[in-house]
C-alpha positions in Angstrom: -204.7 2.0 35.1 -206.2 1.8 31.6 -206.8 -1.6 30.1 -203.9 -2.7 27.8 -204.4 -4.2 24.3 -202.0 -6.8 23.0 -200.8 -6.9 19.4 -198.1 -8.7 17.4 -195.1 -6.6 16.5 -192.6 -8.0 14.0 -189.1 -6.5 14.3 -185.7 -7.0 12.7 -183.7 -9.3 15.1 -181.0 -6.7 15.3 -183.5 -4.0 16.3 -185.0 -6.2 18.9 -181.6 -7.0 20.4 -180.7 -3.3 20.5 -184.1 -2.5 22.2 -183.6 -5.3 24.7 -180.1 -3.9 25.6 -181.5 -0.4 26.0 -184.4 -1.6 28.1 -181.9 -3.4 30.4 -179.7 -0.3 30.7 -182.8 1.7 31.7 -184.0 -1.0 34.1 -187.2 -1.5 32.1 -188.9 -4.4 30.5 -188.9 -4.5 26.7 -192.6 -3.8 26.7 -192.2 -0.8 29.0 -189.2 0.5 26.9 -191.3 0.4 23.7 -194.2 2.1 25.4 -191.9 4.8 26.7 -190.3 5.4 23.3 -193.7 5.6 21.5 -195.0 8.1 24.1 -191.8 10.2 23.7 -192.2 10.1 19.9 -195.8 11.2 20.1 -194.8 14.1 22.4 -192.0 15.2 20.1 -194.3 15.1 17.1 -196.8 17.2 18.8 -199.4 14.4 18.8 -201.8 14.3 21.7 -202.4 11.0 23.5 -206.2 10.5 23.9 -207.4 10.7 27.4 -208.5 7.5 29.2 -211.9 6.4 27.8 -211.6 8.8 24.8 -211.1 7.4 21.3 -210.3 9.1 18.1 -213.4 7.5 16.5 -215.8 9.1 19.0 -214.4 12.6 18.5 -216.4 15.2 16.6 
């Protein structure tokens, strides 16, 4: 599995609570739920997720 990077995410407390409930309903951790939602949003927007080891900076 690819190495994960940590970062700080500031959320409105109501948004955080709603995401926590949704994650619980889907039997996921909050982190896994946010990851899932971001991946779905990328797919819906037609944005390609870089392959493992590939970075946007290194593309020509």
